[in-house]
ChimeraX commands (.cxc) that place a marker at each C-alpha (Angstrom):
marker #1 position 12.94,-330.47,-68.29 radius 0.5
marker #1 position 9.57,-330.31,-68.92 radius 0.5
marker #1 position 7.82,-329.90,-65.30 radius 0.5
marker #1 position 4.59,-329.87,-64.06 radius 0.5
marker #1 position 3.19,-328.42,-60.86 radius 0.5
marker #1 position -0.31,-329.75,-60.18 radius 0.5
marker #1 position -2.51,-327.53,-57.76 radius 0.5
marker #1 position -5.98,-328.69,-56.56 radius 0.5
marker #1 position -8.10,-326.53,-55.52 radius 0.5
marker #1 position -11.33,-325.69,-53.67 radius 0.5
marker #1 position -12.38,-322.14,-53.07 radius 0.5
marker #1 position -8.51,-321.08,-53.77 radius 0.5
marker #1 position -9.66,-317.49,-55.50 radius 0.5
marker #1 position -8.12,-315.60,-52.75 radius 0.5
marker #1 position -4.79,-317.34,-53.16 radius 0.5
marker #1 position -4.16,-318.17,-56.86 radius 0.5
marker #1 position -3.75,-314.58,-58.38 radius 0.5
marker #1 position -0.68,-314.36,-56.32 radius 0.5
marker #1 position 0.68,-317.97,-56.44 radius 0.5
marker #1 position 0.26,-318.37,-60.36 radius 0.5
marker #1 position 2.95,-316.02,-61.50 radius 0.5
marker #1 position 5.13,-317.07,-58.31 radius 0.5
marker #1 position 5.52,-320.80,-59.44 radius 0.5
marker #1 position 5.65,-319.82,-63.05 radius 0.5
marker #1 position 8.50,-317.27,-62.35 radius 0.5
marker #1 position 10.83,-319.91,-60.94 radius 0.5
marker #1 position 11.64,-321.69,-64.31 radius 0.5
marker #1 position 10.42,-320.88,-67.83 radius 0.5
marker #1 position 9.88,-325.11,-68.26 radius 0.5
marker #1 position 7.05,-324.81,-65.51 radius 0.5
marker #1 position 3.66,-325.43,-66.25 radius 0.5
marker #1 position 0.81,-325.48,-64.01 radius 0.5
marker #1 position -2.15,-327.93,-63.67 radius 0.5
marker #1 position -5.38,-326.75,-61.58 radius 0.5
marker #1 position -7.79,-329.37,-60.81 radius 0.5
marker #1 position -10.67,-327.54,-59.68 radius 0.5
marker #1 position -13.60,-329.76,-57.59 radius 0.5
marker #1 position -16.53,-327.12,-58.87 radius 0.5
marker #1 position -15.34,-324.20,-56.53 radius 0.5
marker #1 position -18.56,-322.24,-55.93 radius 0.5
marker #1 position -16.40,-319.31,-55.61 radius 0.5
marker #1 position -15.26,-318.80,-59.03 radius 0.5
marker #1 position -11.60,-320.25,-59.08 radius 0.5
marker #1 position -12.10,-322.29,-62.46 radius 0.5
marker #1 position -13.15,-319.25,-64.05 radius 0.5
marker #1 position -10.37,-316.96,-62.96 radius 0.5
marker #1 position -7.96,-319.86,-64.16 radius 0.5
marker #1 position -9.55,-320.32,-67.58 radius 0.5
marker #1 position -9.59,-316.32,-68.00 radius 0.5
marker #1 position -5.40,-316.29,-66.84 radius 0.5
marker #1 position -5.33,-319.41,-69.68 radius 0.5
marker #1 position -6.07,-316.77,-72.52 radius 0.5
marker #1 position -2.86,-315.15,-72.28 radius 0.5
marker #1 position -0.42,-318.27,-70.85 radius 0.5
marker #1 position -0.28,-321.53,-72.35 radius 0.5
marker #1 position 1.46,-322.50,-69.07 radius 0.5
marker #1 position -1.45,-322.61,-67.40 radius 0.5
marker #1 position -3.80,-325.58,-67.55 radius 0.5
marker #1 position -7.08,-326.63,-66.00 radius 0.5
marker #1 position -8.93,-329.25,-64.98 radius 0.5
marker #1 position -12.22,-328.94,-64.32 radius 0.5
marker #1 position -14.60,-331.67,-62.27 radius 0.5
marker #1 position -18.03,-331.74,-61.07 radius 0.5
marker #1 position -18.07,-332.12,-57.51 radius 0.5
marker #1 position -15.95,-332.15,-54.63 radius 0.5
marker #1 position -13.87,-335.37,-54.98 radius 0.5
marker #1 position -10.85,-335.43,-52.80 radius 0.5
marker #1 position -7.31,-334.23,-52.67 radius 0.5
marker #1 position -6.17,-337.72,-53.69 radius 0.5
marker #1 position -8.45,-338.38,-56.62 radius 0.5
marker #1 position -7.62,-334.83,-58.00 radius 0.5
marker #1 position -3.40,-335.90,-57.84 radius 0.5
marker #1 position -4.63,-339.02,-59.96 radius 0.5
marker #1 position -6.22,-337.00,-62.35 radius 0.5
marker #1 position -3.21,-334.81,-62.45 radius 0.5
marker #1 position -0.56,-337.33,-63.06 radius 0.5
marker #1 position -2.62,-339.03,-65.79 radius 0.5
marker #1 position -2.56,-335.60,-67.42 radius 0.5
marker #1 position 1.04,-335.24,-66.59 radius 0.5
marker #1 position 2.06,-338.59,-68.25 radius 0.5
marker #1 position -0.45,-337.94,-71.24 radius 0.5
marker #1 position 1.40,-334.94,-71.96 radius 0.5
marker #1 position 4.95,-335.69,-71.82 radius 0.5
marker #1 position 5.82,-334.09,-68.46 radius 0.5
marker #1 position 9.04,-335.27,-67.46 radius 0.5
marker #1 position 8.97,-333.70,-63.62 radius 0.5
marker #1 position 5.82,-333.72,-61.63 radius 0.5
marker #1 position 5.10,-331.73,-58.33 radius 0.5
marker #1 position 2.58,-331.69,-55.84 radius 0.5
marker #1 position 1.75,-328.59,-54.27 radius 0.5
marker #1 position -0.89,-326.84,-52.00 radius 0.5
marker #1 position -2.82,-323.77,-53.04 radius 0.5
marker #1 position -2.84,-321.81,-49.72 radius 0.5
marker #1 position 1.61,-320.55,-49.60 radius 0.5
marker #1 position 1.93,-323.05,-46.76 radius 0.5
marker #1 position 4.24,-324.53,-49.61 radius 0.5
marker #1 position 6.91,-321.89,-50.74 radius 0.5
marker #1 position 6.97,-321.55,-54.44 radius 0.5
marker #1 position 10.87,-320.45,-53.52 radius 0.5
marker #1 position 11.62,-323.87,-52.81 radius 0.5
marker #1 position 10.70,-324.99,-56.37 radius 0.5
marker #1 position 14.21,-324.44,-57.95 radius 0.5
marker #1 position 15.43,-326.79,-55.09 radius 0.5
marker #1 position 13.20,-329.43,-55.56 radius 0.5
marker #1 position 14.50,-329.21,-59.10 radius 0.5
marker #1 position 18.24,-329.23,-58.50 radius 0.5
marker #1 position 17.07,-332.43,-55.69 radius 0.5
marker #1 position 15.43,-334.85,-58.54 radius 0.5
marker #1 position 18.70,-334.67,-60.94 radius 0.5
marker #1 position 19.93,-337.29,-58.69 radius 0.5
marker #1 position 16.80,-338.81,-56.84 radius 0.5
marker #1 position 13.39,-340.19,-58.25 radius 0.5
marker #1 position 11.26,-338.67,-55.63 radius 0.5
marker #1 position 11.69,-335.50,-53.02 radius 0.5
marker #1 position 9.39,-334.91,-50.43 radius 0.5
marker #1 position 9.29,-331.71,-48.83 radius 0.5
marker #1 position 9.89,-332.35,-44.79 radius 0.5
marker #1 position 8.73,-330.51,-41.88 radius 0.5
marker #1 position 10.66,-332.81,-39.73 radius 0.5
marker #1 position 13.51,-334.10,-40.90 radius 0.5
marker #1 position 15.86,-331.25,-39.45 radius 0.5
marker #1 position 13.14,-331.10,-36.09 radius 0.5
marker #1 position 9.73,-329.15,-36.31 radius 0.5
marker #1 position 9.44,-326.64,-38.97 radius 0.5
marker #1 position 6.18,-325.61,-38.73 radius 0.5
marker #1 position 4.58,-322.11,-38.52 radius 0.5
marker #1 position 0.96,-321.11,-37.05 radius 0.5
marker #1 position -0.27,-324.71,-36.30 radius 0.5
marker #1 position -1.87,-325.28,-33.32 radius 0.5
marker #1 position -0.25,-327.56,-30.71 radius 0.5
marker #1 position -2.87,-330.30,-30.94 radius 0.5
marker #1 position -2.68,-330.16,-35.13 radius 0.5
marker #1 position 1.15,-330.49,-34.28 radius 0.5
marker #1 position 0.91,-333.40,-32.18 radius 0.5
marker #1 position -1.38,-334.78,-34.50 radius 0.5
marker #1 position 0.89,-334.83,-37.44 radius 0.5
marker #1 position 3.82,-335.68,-35.13 radius 0.5
marker #1 position 2.39,-338.96,-33.67 radius 0.5
marker #1 position 1.09,-339.70,-37.45 radius 0.5
marker #1 position 4.32,-339.77,-39.13 radius 0.5
marker #1 position 5.88,-341.85,-36.27 radius 0.5
marker #1 position 3.48,-343.90,-36.32 radius 0.5
marker #1 position 3.56,-344.47,-40.09 radius 0.5
marker #1 position 7.11,-344.99,-39.81 radius 0.5
marker #1 position 6.91,-347.94,-37.03 radius 0.5
marker #1 position 4.17,-349.66,-38.90 radius 0.5
marker #1 position 5.49,-349.62,-42.57 radius 0.5
marker #1 position 8.90,-349.78,-41.89 radius 0.5
marker #1 position 9.46,-346.70,-44.55 radius 0.5
marker #1 position 12.51,-344.35,-43.31 radius 0.5
marker #1 position 10.61,-341.20,-43.84 radius 0.5
marker #1 position 10.21,-338.52,-41.73 radius 0.5
marker #1 position 7.55,-336.68,-43.25 radius 0.5
marker #1 position 5.07,-339.18,-44.95 radius 0.5
marker #1 position 1.87,-337.08,-44.85 radius 0.5
marker #1 position 3.10,-333.80,-46.40 radius 0.5
marker #1 position 1.91,-332.56,-49.85 radius 0.5
marker #1 position 4.68,-330.78,-51.28 radius 0.5
marker #1 position 6.59,-333.50,-53.73 radius 0.5
marker #1 position 8.20,-334.25,-56.76 radius 0.5
marker #1 position 8.24,-337.02,-58.99 radius 0.5
marker #1 position 10.20,-338.29,-61.72 radius 0.5
marker #1 position 7.88,-339.58,-64.85 radius 0.5
marker #1 position 9.28,-342.86,-64.18 radius 0.5
marker #1 position 7.50,-343.19,-60.89 radius 0.5
marker #1 position 4.34,-342.47,-62.01 radius 0.5
marker #1 position 4.60,-345.22,-64.95 radius 0.5
marker #1 position 5.36,-347.54,-62.44 radius 0.5
marker #1 position 2.61,-347.10,-60.19 radius 0.5
marker #1 position -0.66,-348.56,-61.09 radius 0.5
marker #1 position -2.50,-345.30,-60.45 radius 0.5
marker #1 position -5.85,-346.79,-61.16 radius 0.5
marker #1 position -5.24,-348.87,-57.80 radius 0.5
marker #1 position -4.37,-346.00,-55.29 radius 0.5
marker #1 position -7.28,-346.19,-53.54 radius 0.5
marker #1 position -6.95,-343.23,-50.55 radius 0.5
marker #1 position -7.96,-339.68,-50.81 radius 0.5
marker #1 position -6.85,-337.88,-47.71 radius 0.5
marker #1 position -3.34,-337.41,-46.32 radius 0.5
marker #1 position -3.15,-341.15,-46.63 radius 0.5
marker #1 position -2.81,-340.62,-50.48 radius 0.5
marker #1 position 0.59,-339.17,-49.61 radius 0.5
marker #1 position 1.74,-342.10,-47.38 radius 0.5
marker #1 position 0.42,-344.83,-50.18 radius 0.5
marker #1 position 2.10,-342.89,-53.00 radius 0.5
marker #1 position 5.25,-342.55,-51.23 radius 0.5
marker #1 position 5.23,-346.43,-49.63 radius 0.5
marker #1 position 4.66,-347.71,-53.18 radius 0.5
marker #1 position 7.55,-346.07,-54.70 radius 0.5
marker #1 position 9.71,-346.71,-52.51 radius 0.5
marker #1 position 8.91,-350.34,-52.22 radius 0.5
marker #1 position 9.64,-350.34,-55.87 radius 0.5
marker #1 position 13.25,-349.77,-55.40 radius 0.5
marker #1 position 13.18,-345.84,-56.45 radius 0.5
marker #1 position 15.19,-343.60,-54.39 radius 0.5
marker #1 position 12.99,-341.30,-52.44 radius 0.5
marker #1 position 15.15,-338.00,-50.45 radius 0.5
marker #1 position 13.78,-335.63,-47.73 radius 0.5
marker #1 position 14.48,-332.26,-47.74 radius 0.5
marker #1 position 13.72,-329.61,-45.31 radius 0.5
marker #1 position 11.13,-327.21,-45.73 radius 0.5
marker #1 position 9.49,-324.51,-43.78 radius 0.5
marker #1 position 5.58,-325.00,-43.68 radius 0.5
marker #1 position 3.74,-322.14,-42.66 radius 0.5
marker #1 position -0.31,-322.35,-42.33 radius 0.5
marker #1 position -2.40,-321.17,-44.65 radius 0.5
marker #1 position -3.65,-317.65,-43.96 radius 0.5
marker #1 position -6.33,-317.49,-46.02 radius 0.5
marker #1 position -9.30,-319.95,-46.99 radius 0.5
marker #1 position -10.03,-323.09,-44.92 radius 0.5
marker #1 position -8.03,-326.20,-43.99 radius 0.5
marker #1 position -9.55,-329.46,-45.45 radius 0.5
marker #1 position -8.72,-331.67,-42.29 radius 0.5
marker #1 position -11.62,-333.90,-41.08 radius 0.5
marker #1 position -11.67,-336.87,-38.99 radius 0.5
marker #1 position -12.59,-338.82,-42.01 radius 0.5
marker #1 position -9.33,-337.72,-43.02 radius 0.5
marker #1 position -7.41,-338.84,-39.98 radius 0.5
marker #1 position -9.14,-342.48,-39.74 radius 0.5
marker #1 position -8.07,-342.99,-43.34 radius 0.5
marker #1 position -4.38,-342.47,-42.40 radius 0.5
marker #1 position -4.63,-344.96,-39.60 radius 0.5
marker #1 position -5.95,-347.76,-41.57 radius 0.5
marker #1 position -4.02,-347.00,-44.89 radius 0.5
marker #1 position -0.72,-348.09,-43.19 radius 0.5
marker #1 position -1.75,-351.39,-42.26 radius 0.5
marker #1 position -3.15,-352.25,-45.58 radius 0.5
marker #1 position -0.26,-351.27,-47.08 radius 0.5
marker #1 position 2.26,-353.50,-44.88 radius 0.5
marker #1 position -0.48,-356.42,-45.27 radius 0.5
marker #1 position -0.43,-355.69,-48.94 radius 0.5
marker #1 position 3.38,-355.40,-49.27 radius 0.5
marker #1 position 3.63,-358.86,-47.03 radius 0.5
marker #1 position 1.71,-360.85,-49.23 radius 0.5
marker #1 position 2.57,-359.40,-52.57 radius 0.5
marker #1 position -0.42,-357.46,-53.32 radius 0.5
marker #1 position 1.30,-354.35,-53.33 radius 0.5
marker #1 position 0.63,-352.79,-57.40 radius 0.5
marker link #1:1,2 radius 0.2
marker link #1:2,3 radius 0.2
marker link #1:3,4 radius 0.2
marker link #1:4,5 radius 0.2
marker link #1:5,6 radius 0.2
marker link #1:6,7 radius 0.2
marker link #1:7,8 radius 0.2
marker link #1:8,9 radius 0.2
marker link #1:9,10 radius 0.2
marker link #1:10,11 radius 0.2
marker link #1:11,12 radius 0.2
marker link #1:12,13 radius 0.2
marker link #1:13,14 radius 0.2
marker link #1:14,15 radius 0.2
marker link #1:15,16 radius 0.2
marker link #1:16,17 radius 0.2
marker link #1:17,18 radius 0.2
marker link #1:18,19 radius 0.2
marker link #1:19,20 radius 0.2
marker link #1:20,21 radius 0.2
marker link #1:21,22 radius 0.2
marker link #1:22,23 radius 0.2
marker link #1:23,24 radius 0.2
marker link #1:24,25 radius 0.2
marker link #1:25,26 radius 0.2
marker link #1:26,27 radius 0.2
marker link #1:27,28 radius 0.2
marker link #1:28,29 radius 0.2
marker link #1:29,30 radius 0.2
marker link #1:30,31 radius 0.2
marker link #1:31,32 radius 0.2
marker link #1:32,33 radius 0.2
marker link #1:33,34 radius 0.2
marker link #1:34,35 radius 0.2
marker link #1:35,36 radius 0.2
marker link #1:36,37 radius 0.2
marker link #1:37,38 radius 0.2
marker link #1:38,39 radius 0.2
marker link #1:39,40 radius 0.2
marker link #1:40,41 radius 0.2
marker link #1:41,42 radius 0.2
marker link #1:42,43 radius 0.2
marker link #1:43,44 radius 0.2
marker link #1:44,45 radius 0.2
marker link #1:45,46 radius 0.2
marker link #1:46,47 radius 0.2
marker link #1:47,48 radius 0.2
marker link #1:48,49 radius 0.2
marker link #1:49,50 radius 0.2
marker link #1:50,51 radius 0.2
marker link #1:51,52 radius 0.2
marker link #1:52,53 radius 0.2
marker link #1:53,54 radius 0.2
marker link #1:54,55 radius 0.2
marker link #1:55,56 radius 0.2
marker link #1:56,57 radius 0.2
marker link #1:57,58 radius 0.2
marker link #1:58,59 radius 0.2
marker link #1:59,60 radius 0.2
marker link #1:60,61 radius 0.2
marker link #1:61,62 radius 0.2
marker link #1:62,63 radius 0.2
marker link #1:63,64 radius 0.2
marker link #1:64,65 radius 0.2
marker link #1:65,66 radius 0.2
marker link #1:66,67 radius 0.2
marker link #1:67,68 radius 0.2
marker link #1:68,69 radius 0.2
marker link #1:69,70 radius 0.2
marker link #1:70,71 radius 0.2
marker link #1:71,72 radius 0.2
marker link #1:72,73 radius 0.2
marker link #1:73,74 radius 0.2
marker link #1:74,75 radius 0.2
marker link #1:75,76 radius 0.2
marker link #1:76,77 radius 0.2
marker link #1:77,78 radius 0.2
marker link #1:78,79 radius 0.2
marker link #1:79,80 radius 0.2
marker link #1:80,81 radius 0.2
marker link #1:81,82 radius 0.2
marker link #1:82,83 radius 0.2
marker link #1:83,84 radius 0.2
marker link #1:84,85 radius 0.2
marker link #1:85,86 radius 0.2
marker link #1:86,87 radius 0.2
marker link #1:87,88 radius 0.2
marker link #1:88,89 radius 0.2
marker link #1:89,90 radius 0.2
marker link #1:90,91 radius 0.2
marker link #1:91,92 radius 0.2
marker link #1:92,93 radius 0.2
marker link #1:93,94 radius 0.2
marker link #1:94,95 radius 0.2
marker link #1:95,96 radius 0.2
marker link #1:96,97 radius 0.2
marker link #1:97,98 radius 0.2
marker link #1:98,99 radius 0.2
marker link #1:99,100 radius 0.2
marker link #1:100,101 radius 0.2
marker link #1:101,102 radius 0.2
marker link #1:102,103 radius 0.2
marker link #1:103,104 radius 0.2
marker link #1:104,105 radius 0.2
marker link #1:105,106 radius 0.2
marker link #1:106,107 radius 0.2
marker link #1:107,108 radius 0.2
marker link #1:108,109 radius 0.2
marker link #1:109,110 radius 0.2
marker link #1:110,111 radius 0.2
marker link #1:111,112 radius 0.2
marker link #1:112,113 radius 0.2
marker link #1:113,114 radius 0.2
marker link #1:114,115 radius 0.2
marker link #1:115,116 radius 0.2
marker link #1:116,117 radius 0.2
marker link #1:117,118 radius 0.2
marker link #1:118,119 radius 0.2
marker link #1:119,120 radius 0.2
marker link #1:120,121 radius 0.2
marker link #1:121,122 radius 0.2
marker link #1:122,123 radius 0.2
marker link #1:123,124 radius 0.2
marker link #1:124,125 radius 0.2
marker link #1:125,126 radius 0.2
marker link #1:126,127 radius 0.2
marker link #1:127,128 radius 0.2
marker link #1:128,129 radius 0.2
marker link #1:129,130 radius 0.2
marker link #1:130,131 radius 0.2
marker link #1:131,132 radius 0.2
marker link #1:132,133 radius 0.2
marker link #1:133,134 radius 0.2
marker link #1:134,135 radius 0.2
marker link #1:135,136 radius 0.2
marker link #1:136,137 radius 0.2
marker link #1:137,138 radius 0.2
marker link #1:138,139 radius 0.2
marker link #1:139,140 radius 0.2
marker link #1:140,141 radius 0.2
marker link #1:141,142 radius 0.2
marker link #1:142,143 radius 0.2
marker link #1:143,144 radius 0.2
marker link #1:144,145 radius 0.2
marker link #1:145,146 radius 0.2
marker link #1:146,147 radius 0.2
marker link #1:147,148 radius 0.2
marker link #1:148,149 radius 0.2
marker link #1:149,150 radius 0.2
marker link #1:150,151 radius 0.2
marker link #1:151,152 radius 0.2
marker link #1:152,153 radius 0.2
marker link #1:153,154 radius 0.2
marker link #1:154,155 radius 0.2
marker link #1:155,156 radius 0.2
marker link #1:156,157 radius 0.2
marker link #1:157,158 radius 0.2
marker link #1:158,159 radius 0.2
marker link #1:159,160 radius 0.2
marker link #1:160,161 radius 0.2
marker link #1:161,162 radius 0.2
marker link #1:162,163 radius 0.2
marker link #1:163,164 radius 0.2
marker link #1:164,165 radius 0.2
marker link #1:165,166 radius 0.2
marker link #1:166,167 radius 0.2
marker link #1:167,168 radius 0.2
marker link #1:168,169 radius 0.2
marker link #1:169,170 radius 0.2
marker link #1:170,171 radius 0.2
marker link #1:171,172 radius 0.2
marker link #1:172,173 radius 0.2
marker link #1:173,174 radius 0.2
marker link #1:174,175 radius 0.2
marker link #1:175,176 radius 0.2
marker link #1:176,177 radius 0.2
marker link #1:177,178 radius 0.2
marker link #1:178,179 radius 0.2
marker link #1:179,180 radius 0.2
marker link #1:180,181 radius 0.2
marker link #1:181,182 radius 0.2
marker link #1:182,183 radius 0.2
marker link #1:183,184 radius 0.2
marker link #1:184,185 radius 0.2
marker link #1:185,186 radius 0.2
marker link #1:186,187 radius 0.2
marker link #1:187,188 radius 0.2
marker link #1:188,189 radius 0.2
marker link #1:189,190 radius 0.2
marker link #1:190,191 radius 0.2
marker link #1:191,192 radius 0.2
marker link #1:192,193 radius 0.2
marker link #1:193,194 radius 0.2
marker link #1:194,195 radius 0.2
marker link #1:195,196 radius 0.2
marker link #1:196,197 radius 0.2
marker link #1:197,198 radius 0.2
marker link #1:198,199 radius 0.2
marker link #1:199,200 radius 0.2
marker link #1:200,201 radius 0.2
marker link #1:201,202 radius 0.2
marker link #1:202,203 radius 0.2
marker link #1:203,204 radius 0.2
marker link #1:204,205 radius 0.2
marker link #1:205,206 radius 0.2
marker link #1:206,207 radius 0.2
marker link #1:207,208 radius 0.2
marker link #1:208,209 radius 0.2
marker link #1:209,210 radius 0.2
marker link #1:210,211 radius 0.2
marker link #1:211,212 radius 0.2
marker link #1:212,213 radius 0.2
marker link #1:213,214 radius 0.2
marker link #1:214,215 radius 0.2
marker link #1:215,216 radius 0.2
marker link #1:216,217 radius 0.2
marker link #1:217,218 radius 0.2
marker link #1:218,219 radius 0.2
marker link #1:219,220 radius 0.2
marker link #1:220,221 radius 0.2
marker link #1:221,222 radius 0.2
marker link #1:222,223 radius 0.2
marker link #1:223,224 radius 0.2
marker link #1:224,225 radius 0.2
marker link #1:225,226 radius 0.2
marker link #1:226,227 radius 0.2
marker link #1:227,228 radius 0.2
marker link #1:228,229 radius 0.2
marker link #1:229,230 radius 0.2
marker link #1:230,231 radius 0.2
marker link #1:231,232 radius 0.2
marker link #1:232,233 radius 0.2
marker link #1:233,234 radius 0.2
marker link #1:234,235 radius 0.2
marker link #1:235,236 radius 0.2
marker link #1:236,237 radius 0.2
marker link #1:237,238 radius 0.2
view
């Protein structure tokens, strides 16, 4: 199956030289799309150089830092336009282990969305401070209670979609941009009747580069779950 791994980037030059070959080595049908938000560290220039010798590497260069959600939406549209059948979301910082990609590809054969879950089998997070871990755990419990969605890790970003799921979701109506984006995409897929499955992963916090977490991202996630529930109740979900 023609597969695209979408990796949003902002100042990830330290990680990409090792990440790109590791991802591509997992299967011959895998392509990578970097969606770069005008990184000042030269991330896009590095990717362009790699593209000269590898037609499985692709790049979308954006003019400013526009956020995670819009980066993935741009990537999804690229995937649909270019006839990819399986579409991944993946971080650039090795918190998502490329070794898990074959397992995702195996699981997606019998599902529509595969979520890499940090919490389905206890807590599988390494190197997070206790405060961050508690915040994440509470956010996922809060999401589960408010939306009714039977997902243990709705904010995780290691995910795999079948093409038909993205075709069924009105991508221009996806409004969230931070971790709320992950909740919104999974909720919409679930409400449309697609089979969503969680598989356990071990999440290791980034070693190089800076985290993109902010108070704004947290606030957006808190309010988004209520918006999703209300839209669902009144038949406004698209």
